[in-house]
PLY file of the C-alpha trace (Angstrom):
ply
format ascii 1.0
element vertex 387
property float x
property float y
property float z
element edge 386
property int vertex1
property int vertex2
end_header
-214.58 -75.38 -41.58
-216.55 -72.16 -41.31
-219.19 -71.53 -38.65
-222.02 -72.84 -40.78
-220.18 -76.08 -41.53
-219.33 -76.59 -37.84
-222.93 -76.00 -36.86
-224.23 -78.50 -39.41
-221.64 -81.10 -38.40
-222.64 -80.95 -34.73
-226.37 -81.05 -35.54
-225.76 -84.22 -37.57
-223.67 -85.89 -34.86
-220.45 -85.48 -36.84
-217.13 -84.22 -35.50
-216.16 -80.62 -36.33
-212.65 -79.21 -36.31
-213.64 -77.56 -33.00
-216.82 -76.87 -31.07
-218.16 -73.29 -31.27
-219.54 -71.41 -28.26
-222.90 -70.81 -29.90
-225.94 -68.98 -28.54
-229.32 -67.80 -29.80
-230.77 -64.31 -29.39
-233.04 -64.22 -26.36
-230.96 -66.79 -24.49
-227.38 -66.10 -25.61
-225.52 -67.47 -22.60
-222.01 -66.05 -22.83
-222.17 -65.86 -26.62
-224.04 -62.75 -27.70
-223.55 -59.79 -25.39
-225.59 -58.68 -22.39
-227.90 -55.98 -21.09
-226.51 -52.43 -20.96
-225.92 -52.24 -17.20
-224.15 -55.60 -17.22
-222.05 -54.46 -20.17
-221.05 -51.33 -18.26
-219.90 -53.46 -15.33
-217.72 -55.62 -17.58
-216.11 -52.56 -19.17
-215.44 -51.00 -15.77
-213.76 -54.24 -14.67
-211.44 -54.55 -17.67
-213.27 -55.53 -20.84
-212.22 -53.16 -23.65
-214.81 -50.47 -24.33
-214.84 -51.24 -28.07
-216.39 -54.67 -27.40
-220.03 -54.43 -28.43
-222.99 -56.58 -27.53
-224.59 -53.89 -25.38
-228.31 -54.70 -25.46
-231.52 -53.05 -24.34
-235.20 -53.90 -24.70
-235.63 -50.86 -26.95
-232.69 -51.23 -29.34
-232.18 -54.98 -29.05
-228.58 -56.05 -29.63
-227.59 -54.25 -32.82
-223.85 -54.99 -32.77
-222.49 -58.33 -31.58
-219.68 -58.96 -34.06
-217.04 -57.35 -31.86
-218.33 -59.42 -28.90
-218.01 -62.56 -31.02
-214.48 -61.57 -32.01
-213.30 -60.71 -28.49
-214.84 -63.63 -26.62
-214.43 -66.18 -29.41
-218.15 -66.94 -29.64
-220.72 -67.10 -32.40
-224.42 -67.17 -33.15
-226.85 -67.44 -36.03
-227.66 -64.87 -38.67
-231.11 -63.36 -38.27
-233.28 -61.68 -40.87
-233.45 -57.89 -40.94
-236.72 -57.75 -42.89
-240.21 -59.24 -42.83
-242.87 -59.82 -45.43
-245.61 -57.96 -43.53
-245.61 -54.91 -41.29
-247.52 -51.72 -40.57
-249.66 -52.83 -37.63
-251.71 -50.01 -36.14
-250.61 -50.88 -32.62
-251.73 -49.36 -29.34
-251.31 -46.01 -27.68
-249.89 -46.13 -24.16
-249.06 -43.81 -21.30
-246.34 -44.09 -18.68
-246.02 -42.55 -15.24
-243.90 -43.06 -12.13
-245.70 -44.35 -9.06
-244.01 -45.24 -5.75
-240.64 -45.51 -7.47
-241.86 -47.79 -10.25
-242.76 -47.20 -13.89
-246.41 -47.92 -14.63
-247.47 -48.46 -18.25
-251.13 -48.33 -19.31
-252.20 -49.35 -22.83
-255.39 -48.73 -24.76
-255.72 -52.52 -25.06
-256.43 -52.57 -21.32
-253.11 -53.95 -20.14
-251.43 -52.52 -17.04
-247.75 -53.20 -16.29
-245.49 -52.15 -13.43
-241.71 -52.39 -13.69
-238.50 -50.93 -12.34
-237.42 -47.61 -13.79
-234.99 -47.99 -16.73
-235.98 -51.62 -17.11
-235.06 -51.51 -20.80
-231.33 -51.49 -19.92
-231.35 -53.72 -16.81
-234.32 -56.05 -17.29
-236.02 -57.72 -14.41
-239.39 -59.37 -14.88
-242.17 -56.76 -14.92
-245.34 -57.17 -12.88
-248.19 -57.75 -15.31
-251.20 -56.48 -13.40
-253.69 -56.74 -16.27
-253.22 -58.46 -19.63
-254.27 -57.36 -23.15
-256.68 -60.26 -23.76
-259.29 -61.03 -21.12
-262.20 -62.32 -23.19
-263.44 -62.67 -26.76
-264.09 -58.93 -27.19
-260.62 -57.89 -26.04
-259.08 -60.53 -28.35
-261.00 -59.21 -31.37
-259.84 -55.68 -30.54
-256.24 -56.85 -30.14
-256.34 -58.87 -33.36
-257.72 -55.98 -35.40
-255.10 -53.53 -34.13
-252.19 -55.90 -34.79
-253.04 -57.00 -38.32
-250.33 -55.94 -40.81
-251.28 -53.40 -43.44
-248.16 -53.40 -45.62
-246.85 -56.37 -47.58
-243.61 -57.02 -49.46
-243.85 -57.99 -53.10
-242.26 -61.17 -54.42
-239.60 -59.17 -56.23
-238.76 -57.25 -53.06
-238.59 -60.50 -51.11
-236.22 -62.00 -53.65
-233.94 -58.97 -53.54
-233.76 -59.16 -49.74
-233.29 -62.93 -49.66
-230.39 -62.84 -52.09
-228.30 -61.05 -49.46
-228.40 -64.22 -47.32
-227.56 -66.77 -50.00
-223.78 -66.74 -49.60
-223.55 -67.20 -45.83
-220.88 -68.71 -43.62
-222.98 -68.81 -40.45
-226.25 -70.68 -39.89
-229.39 -68.70 -40.63
-232.34 -68.84 -38.27
-235.92 -67.89 -39.06
-238.50 -67.34 -36.33
-241.77 -69.24 -36.68
-243.64 -67.46 -33.92
-245.18 -68.98 -30.80
-248.22 -70.95 -29.64
-248.77 -71.27 -25.89
-246.12 -68.61 -25.35
-248.19 -66.09 -27.26
-251.39 -67.00 -25.44
-249.65 -66.82 -22.06
-248.27 -63.41 -23.01
-251.69 -62.15 -24.10
-253.74 -63.55 -21.22
-251.34 -64.39 -18.40
-250.60 -67.95 -17.27
-253.62 -68.26 -14.97
-256.20 -67.06 -17.49
-254.52 -69.05 -20.27
-254.73 -72.22 -18.16
-258.40 -71.65 -17.43
-259.15 -70.91 -21.09
-257.88 -74.35 -22.11
-260.88 -75.77 -20.26
-263.51 -73.04 -20.27
-262.94 -71.31 -23.63
-261.12 -73.72 -25.94
-262.58 -71.96 -28.98
-260.72 -68.78 -28.03
-257.45 -70.71 -27.64
-257.95 -72.33 -31.03
-258.76 -68.96 -32.59
-255.59 -67.33 -31.28
-253.49 -70.33 -32.36
-255.08 -70.49 -35.82
-254.48 -66.76 -36.24
-250.79 -67.31 -35.44
-250.54 -70.30 -37.78
-252.17 -68.44 -40.66
-249.68 -65.60 -40.21
-246.78 -68.08 -40.30
-248.17 -69.79 -43.40
-248.52 -66.51 -45.27
-245.46 -64.56 -44.13
-242.86 -67.06 -42.86
-243.23 -70.24 -44.92
-242.30 -68.37 -48.14
-239.07 -67.23 -46.46
-238.26 -70.77 -45.30
-238.90 -72.11 -48.79
-236.72 -69.49 -50.43
-233.89 -69.17 -47.90
-233.62 -72.80 -46.72
-232.40 -71.77 -43.23
-230.40 -74.09 -41.05
-232.60 -73.28 -38.05
-236.29 -72.60 -37.57
-237.09 -71.34 -34.05
-240.29 -71.26 -32.01
-240.33 -69.21 -28.80
-242.53 -70.58 -26.03
-241.29 -70.35 -22.40
-243.90 -72.95 -21.50
-242.08 -74.63 -18.63
-241.50 -73.55 -15.03
-239.23 -74.96 -12.34
-241.12 -78.27 -12.04
-242.17 -78.90 -15.63
-244.69 -77.87 -18.25
-247.27 -75.16 -17.58
-249.86 -77.22 -19.43
-250.41 -80.94 -19.87
-248.84 -82.83 -22.78
-252.33 -83.75 -24.00
-253.42 -80.09 -24.06
-250.24 -79.16 -25.91
-250.92 -81.72 -28.62
-254.63 -80.87 -28.91
-254.17 -77.12 -29.22
-250.71 -76.74 -30.72
-249.77 -80.05 -32.34
-250.92 -79.05 -35.83
-248.97 -75.78 -35.64
-245.78 -77.65 -34.73
-246.28 -80.34 -37.35
-246.80 -77.77 -40.11
-243.79 -75.67 -39.07
-241.48 -78.66 -38.73
-242.76 -80.16 -41.97
-242.01 -76.98 -43.89
-238.62 -76.60 -42.19
-237.36 -80.12 -42.88
-238.75 -80.15 -46.41
-236.56 -77.13 -47.09
-233.33 -78.41 -45.63
-233.42 -77.17 -42.02
-231.07 -78.98 -39.67
-233.10 -78.23 -36.56
-236.47 -76.96 -35.42
-235.60 -75.44 -32.06
-237.78 -74.28 -29.17
-236.74 -71.57 -26.73
-238.17 -72.41 -23.32
-237.04 -71.65 -19.80
-237.68 -73.91 -16.82
-237.68 -77.68 -16.53
-237.97 -79.11 -20.05
-237.49 -82.79 -19.17
-241.07 -83.80 -19.96
-241.48 -81.26 -22.74
-238.51 -82.68 -24.67
-240.45 -85.83 -25.45
-243.64 -83.92 -26.21
-241.78 -81.56 -28.53
-239.99 -84.44 -30.25
-243.33 -86.13 -30.97
-244.42 -82.94 -32.78
-241.31 -82.60 -34.96
-238.91 -80.60 -32.77
-235.32 -81.81 -32.53
-233.66 -79.08 -30.42
-234.32 -77.07 -27.25
-232.43 -74.24 -25.56
-231.18 -73.06 -23.07
-231.82 -75.92 -20.53
-231.56 -73.98 -17.28
-229.61 -75.70 -14.50
-231.60 -74.55 -11.46
-234.83 -75.84 -13.01
-233.61 -79.43 -12.65
-232.78 -80.32 -16.25
-230.50 -83.31 -16.79
-228.95 -83.53 -20.24
-227.27 -86.85 -19.46
-230.68 -88.45 -18.85
-232.19 -86.79 -21.92
-229.33 -87.96 -24.11
-230.05 -91.55 -23.08
-233.66 -91.14 -24.24
-233.21 -88.91 -27.30
-230.01 -89.74 -29.09
-230.67 -87.50 -32.11
-231.84 -84.45 -30.15
-229.65 -81.31 -30.38
-229.06 -79.61 -27.04
-227.78 -76.17 -26.06
-226.62 -74.53 -22.84
-226.95 -76.25 -19.40
-223.98 -74.46 -17.81
-224.94 -72.42 -14.75
-224.82 -68.72 -15.63
-224.32 -67.77 -11.98
-220.92 -69.49 -11.93
-219.38 -66.33 -13.44
-220.98 -64.00 -10.90
-218.81 -62.30 -8.30
-217.90 -64.74 -5.53
-218.78 -67.88 -7.51
-215.47 -68.44 -9.31
-214.80 -71.65 -7.36
-217.75 -73.32 -9.14
-216.42 -72.83 -12.67
-214.15 -75.84 -13.05
-216.64 -78.34 -11.68
-219.51 -76.84 -13.68
-217.66 -77.24 -16.98
-215.66 -80.40 -16.38
-218.55 -82.41 -14.91
-220.68 -81.82 -18.00
-218.99 -80.62 -21.16
-216.41 -83.33 -21.96
-218.92 -86.19 -21.70
-221.66 -84.34 -23.59
-219.25 -83.39 -26.37
-218.22 -87.02 -26.65
-221.85 -88.07 -27.03
-222.39 -85.42 -29.70
-225.09 -82.98 -30.82
-224.32 -80.56 -27.99
-223.44 -76.86 -27.97
-222.04 -75.88 -24.55
-222.92 -72.44 -23.22
-224.38 -70.60 -20.26
-227.98 -71.52 -19.54
-229.51 -68.13 -20.32
-227.71 -64.79 -20.22
-225.12 -62.90 -18.20
-226.43 -61.29 -15.02
-225.58 -57.85 -13.57
-223.38 -59.52 -10.94
-220.97 -60.96 -13.51
-217.26 -60.74 -12.73
-214.96 -60.00 -15.67
-212.20 -62.09 -14.09
-214.57 -65.03 -13.61
-215.90 -64.71 -17.14
-212.35 -64.85 -18.50
-211.67 -67.96 -16.43
-214.91 -69.61 -17.54
-214.31 -68.86 -21.20
-210.66 -69.96 -21.03
-211.58 -73.39 -19.71
-214.58 -73.80 -21.98
-212.54 -72.91 -25.07
-209.82 -75.37 -24.02
-212.30 -78.21 -23.53
-213.92 -77.42 -26.89
-210.57 -77.19 -28.69
-211.69 -73.72 -29.68
-208.86 -71.29 -30.60
-211.05 -68.22 -31.10
-211.15 -65.02 -29.05
-208.92 -62.18 -27.86
-209.89 -62.18 -24.17
-207.05 -62.81 -21.69
-206.69 -66.55 -21.05
-206.45 -67.52 -17.39
0 1
1 2
2 3
3 4
4 5
5 6
6 7
7 8
8 9
9 10
10 11
11 12
12 13
13 14
14 15
15 16
16 17
17 18
18 19
19 20
20 21
21 22
22 23
23 24
24 25
25 26
26 27
27 28
28 29
29 30
30 31
31 32
32 33
33 34
34 35
35 36
36 37
37 38
38 39
39 40
40 41
41 42
42 43
43 44
44 45
45 46
46 47
47 48
48 49
49 50
50 51
51 52
52 53
53 54
54 55
55 56
56 57
57 58
58 59
59 60
60 61
61 62
62 63
63 64
64 65
65 66
66 67
67 68
68 69
69 70
70 71
71 72
72 73
73 74
74 75
75 76
76 77
77 78
78 79
79 80
80 81
81 82
82 83
83 84
84 85
85 86
86 87
87 88
88 89
89 90
90 91
91 92
92 93
93 94
94 95
95 96
96 97
97 98
98 99
99 100
100 101
101 102
102 103
103 104
104 105
105 106
106 107
107 108
108 109
109 110
110 111
111 112
112 113
113 114
114 115
115 116
116 117
117 118
118 119
119 120
120 121
121 122
122 123
123 124
124 125
125 126
126 127
127 128
128 129
129 130
130 131
131 132
132 133
133 134
134 135
135 136
136 137
137 138
138 139
139 140
140 141
141 142
142 143
143 144
144 145
145 146
146 147
147 148
148 149
149 150
150 151
151 152
152 153
153 154
154 155
155 156
156 157
157 158
158 159
159 160
160 161
161 162
162 163
163 164
164 165
165 166
166 167
167 168
168 169
169 170
170 171
171 172
172 173
173 174
174 175
175 176
176 177
177 178
178 179
179 180
180 181
181 182
182 183
183 184
184 185
185 186
186 187
187 188
188 189
189 190
190 191
191 192
192 193
193 194
194 195
195 196
196 197
197 198
198 199
199 200
200 201
201 202
202 203
203 204
204 205
205 206
206 207
207 208
208 209
209 210
210 211
211 212
212 213
213 214
214 215
215 216
216 217
217 218
218 219
219 220
220 221
221 222
222 223
223 224
224 225
225 226
226 227
227 228
228 229
229 230
230 231
231 232
232 233
233 234
234 235
235 236
236 237
237 238
238 239
239 240
240 241
241 242
242 243
243 244
244 245
245 246
246 247
247 248
248 249
249 250
250 251
251 252
252 253
253 254
254 255
255 256
256 257
257 258
258 259
259 260
260 261
261 262
262 263
263 264
264 265
265 266
266 267
267 268
268 269
269 270
270 271
271 272
272 273
273 274
274 275
275 276
276 277
277 278
278 279
279 280
280 281
281 282
282 283
283 284
284 285
285 286
286 287
287 288
288 289
289 290
290 291
291 292
292 293
293 294
294 295
295 296
296 297
297 298
298 299
299 300
300 301
301 302
302 303
303 304
304 305
305 306
306 307
307 308
308 309
309 310
310 311
311 312
312 313
313 314
314 315
315 316
316 317
317 318
318 319
319 320
320 321
321 322
322 323
323 324
324 325
325 326
326 327
327 328
328 329
329 330
330 331
331 332
332 333
333 334
334 335
335 336
336 337
337 338
338 339
339 340
340 341
341 342
342 343
343 344
344 345
345 346
346 347
347 348
348 349
349 350
350 351
351 352
352 353
353 354
354 355
355 356
356 357
357 358
358 359
359 360
360 361
361 362
362 363
363 364
364 365
365 366
366 367
367 368
368 369
369 370
370 371
371 372
372 373
373 374
374 375
375 376
376 377
377 378
378 379
379 380
380 381
381 382
382 383
383 384
384 385
385 386
């Protein structure tokens, strides 16, 4: 089997020759590299310097193949082109204040973050958001409308490069509540659901129209194995909005995306959300979703309970990322052995860390974690030293 065939087999509840350590961009677990400072720590502790996967918020993660090869992991293929671009965007200014970097944008947003946050990444402090009312939304919308569009012939030439693939292809289908929360902040977004539903519908319809025009043609032509929606709509006790609000405001978006995906051969429509997704799993399933990642441990997720309720759901992650941090090595065996063997037996599960490697990672602990996980998965890949 190649990586694509293994991925499809697991999504369908079939048995592959071995289980891959698979992770998505944005929540790669141990699979797809780490932030630059974390990468430096691993290299200083013994990981060969040629191993890539060194990410930043500016450059992204441009080279992960050597990480895949060394750690015996894998991930999906992503597109390196889009059908629309050329947004005008916003001018911004940055200054240092009391040891922090403060970013002011012409859209009115004001953000404070640690210096060099692009290579370390901790959550910034969003003091003021881009969208605060109807006028600020209209300004934002006008400045972010694409002005350049790819022709059908150009699209075909780009798509042909992905036809003969041996890894699953994923296509992003945007965001609903996640976009609104990012534009307005969680408090204002919550209030808008009640006090300005027309604005919420307008933002969502704008997103859906963009997906119809510039993403659906790619799904129809490329027939990707995965269509992803990025939301982060859960916190440590559950959803940030009620299930009824989700269905009222975002149900049509999800039904159209999932309908297009499945009609064109997609194995899964997956949602990226942090936090406790126990309730959201059922809500998402009712709107066409059949996969969620990364199922964070500390948020109280329970994949055993979810598997009892949703037998056909595809699940990713749910292994505590902090178990590979310095001083936590004694948690590794229990973390893997109490979860992975049973979930693999039940099927439709991709084991991995529940988000991404942290700056406190220990190279020795990561080797131990990956050694045991590969053994349990029957996975022979990787060059890292087995322990």
